[in-house]
C-alpha positions as CSV (number, residue, x, y, z in Angstrom):
1,V,87.6,54.5,68.8
2,V,91.3,53.7,68.1
3,G,92.6,56.3,70.5
4,T,92.4,59.8,71.7
5,L,94.8,62.7,71.2
6,G,95.1,65.4,73.9
7,E,92.8,66.7,76.8
8,A,89.2,66.1,76.4
9,D,88.3,69.8,77.1
10,H,89.3,71.0,73.6
11,R,86.3,71.4,71.6
12,I,87.4,70.8,68.0
13,A,86.0,73.1,65.3
14,A,88.2,71.8,62.4
15,A,90.6,68.8,61.6
16,S,93.0,68.2,58.7
17,W,95.4,64.9,58.0
18,N,98.7,65.7,56.4
19,A,99.5,64.0,53.1
20,N,101.1,60.8,54.5
21,G,98.6,60.3,57.5
22,S,101.3,60.7,60.2
23,C,100.2,63.8,61.7
24,I,96.7,65.4,62.3
25,A,96.0,69.1,63.0
26,T,93.1,70.4,64.9
27,G,91.6,73.8,65.4
28,T,89.8,74.4,68.6
29,Y,87.2,76.9,70.0
30,D,90.0,77.8,72.5
31,R,91.5,79.9,69.7
32,R,94.3,77.3,69.5
33,A,95.5,75.0,66.5
34,Y,97.5,71.8,67.5
35,V,99.6,69.3,65.6
36,W,99.6,65.7,66.7
37,D,101.8,62.8,65.8
38,V,99.4,60.0,65.3
39,G,101.8,57.1,65.9
40,S,102.8,58.3,69.3
41,G,100.0,60.6,70.2
42,A,102.8,63.3,71.1
43,L,101.9,67.0,70.9
44,L,104.1,68.6,68.2
45,H,103.0,72.1,68.0
46,D,100.5,74.5,69.7
47,F,99.8,77.5,67.9
48,D,97.9,80.2,70.0
49,R,98.0,83.6,68.2
50,H,94.4,83.6,66.9
51,Q,91.9,85.6,68.8
52,A,88.9,83.6,68.1
53,A,88.0,80.1,67.4
54,V,90.2,78.1,64.7
55,V,87.3,77.0,62.2
56,A,89.6,76.0,59.2
57,I,92.9,74.2,59.0
58,A,94.9,72.7,56.2
59,F,98.4,71.2,55.5
60,L,100.1,72.8,52.6
61,G,102.8,70.5,51.5
62,K,104.9,68.8,54.4
63,D,106.2,72.0,56.0
64,I,103.4,74.5,56.2
65,L,100.2,74.6,58.1
66,A,97.2,77.1,57.4
67,T,94.9,78.0,59.9
68,S,91.8,80.4,59.9
69,A,89.8,81.7,62.7
70,W,86.6,83.6,63.3
71,D,88.9,86.6,64.0
72,R,88.9,86.9,60.3
73,T,92.6,86.1,60.0
74,L,94.5,83.5,58.0
75,R,98.1,82.4,59.4
76,L,100.6,80.3,57.9
77,W,102.9,78.3,60.2
78,H,106.3,76.6,59.5
79,L,105.9,73.2,60.8
80,T,109.8,72.6,61.4
81,T,110.4,76.0,63.2
82,G,106.9,76.8,64.5
83,E,107.4,80.2,63.2
84,Q,104.4,82.1,61.8
85,L,105.1,82.9,58.4
86,L,102.0,85.0,57.4
87,L,99.2,87.0,58.8
88,A,96.5,88.0,56.5
89,E,93.0,89.5,56.8
90,A,91.1,86.6,55.0
91,G,89.6,83.3,55.8
92,L,90.6,79.9,54.5
93,I,87.6,78.2,53.0
94,G,89.3,75.4,50.9
95,T,92.3,74.0,49.5
96,S,93.3,71.8,46.6
97,R,94.3,68.2,47.3
98,D,97.9,69.0,46.9
99,G,98.0,72.0,48.9
100,R,99.0,74.1,45.9
101,L,95.8,76.2,45.7
102,L,94.0,78.2,48.5
103,G,90.4,79.3,48.5
104,L,90.3,82.4,50.5
105,K,87.4,84.7,51.5
106,T,87.8,88.4,52.3
107,N,84.7,90.7,53.2
108,D,83.4,90.7,49.8
109,S,85.3,88.4,47.5
110,I,86.4,84.8,46.9
111,I,90.0,84.4,45.9
112,V,91.6,81.3,44.5
113,Q,95.3,81.7,44.8
114,E,98.3,79.7,44.1
115,F,100.2,79.2,47.4
116,L,103.8,79.3,46.4
117,H,103.9,82.1,43.9
118,G,100.7,84.1,45.2
119,D,99.2,84.2,41.6
120,V,95.5,84.8,41.9
121,L,93.7,82.3,39.5
122,M,90.0,83.3,40.3
123,Q,88.7,86.6,42.2
124,L,84.9,86.8,42.7
125,G,84.1,90.3,43.7
126,R,81.3,92.6,44.1
127,N,79.6,90.5,46.8
128,G,80.7,87.2,45.6
129,G,82.0,86.3,48.9
130,L,78.8,87.2,50.9
131,G,77.2,84.2,52.5
132,V,80.0,81.9,51.6
133,R,79.9,78.9,53.8
134,S,82.6,76.5,51.8
135,L,84.6,75.9,48.7
136,D,86.1,72.9,47.2
137,L,88.2,72.6,44.1
138,S,87.9,69.8,41.6
139,P,90.6,67.1,41.7
140,D,91.8,68.2,38.2
141,G,92.0,72.0,39.4
142,R,89.5,73.0,36.7
143,F,86.6,74.1,39.0
144,A,85.7,75.7,42.1
145,A,82.3,74.7,43.8
146,V,81.2,77.4,46.1
147,G,78.5,76.7,48.8
148,R,76.5,79.8,50.0
149,A,73.4,80.8,51.8
150,D,71.7,81.1,48.4
151,G,72.8,77.9,46.9
152,L,75.4,76.2,45.1
153,H,77.7,78.0,42.5
154,I,80.4,76.4,40.2
155,W,83.0,78.5,38.7
156,S,85.7,77.7,35.9
157,L,89.3,78.4,37.2
158,A,90.5,78.9,33.6
159,T,87.9,81.6,32.5
160,G,86.6,82.8,35.9
161,E,83.0,82.4,34.7
162,R,80.2,80.9,36.5
163,V,79.3,77.6,34.7
164,D,76.6,76.1,36.7
165,G,74.7,76.4,39.9
166,R,71.6,75.4,41.8
167,A,69.4,77.4,44.1
168,L,69.6,75.4,47.3
169,K,69.0,76.8,50.8
170,D,71.9,77.0,53.2
171,V,74.7,75.0,51.3
172,E,77.1,74.5,54.4
173,A,79.6,72.4,52.7
174,V,80.9,71.3,49.2
175,R,83.0,68.5,48.3
176,F,84.3,66.8,45.0
177,D,84.9,63.0,45.2
178,Q,87.9,61.6,43.1
179,E,85.5,60.7,40.2
180,H,84.6,64.7,40.1
181,Q,81.1,64.0,41.6
182,L,79.9,67.0,43.7
183,Y,78.2,66.6,47.1
184,T,76.6,69.2,49.0
185,G,75.7,69.3,52.7
186,S,73.0,71.5,54.3
187,P,70.8,71.3,57.2
188,T,68.4,69.1,55.4
189,G,71.1,66.5,54.4
190,I,73.7,65.5,51.8
191,A,73.0,65.7,48.2
192,R,74.8,64.8,44.9
């Protein structure tokens, strides 16, 4: 342990580093999102408008923080002013490495959307979002991997077509590495 940030009573549900590693954001079970300066340990922001645990968090560029909670809301925050920029009925389930694309879950759909312009690149409807646990976008932005209760599903962002998949039980996490290898996490372990 190099150091600790904040109080020990904040159970962390999600964490994300900013692009240059100077800040870390944490989502907690006490319905809050915190942004910390890593060098000094100073608390920079305390966002407290969610009504349930903040379970997903991501920096989008240098000025925006996305938070998503079990209250089924997505909120975007401006990191300079602390102002809430957006409240939407969706869950954040993934982002591209550069923060340009958001993976969102609604009641029955998965949406991959460009952050700045709002262009929808992919929408999987008709129960495509049921059972979704996680989403990751390939480093080249060509594919979306979706972990669901019924397995792994890989979609082309260019065509919106499902291109691959595996019947696996309870895929909780999916993640591409820089070489485009895909890893899955489930209660039975990690697989590549």
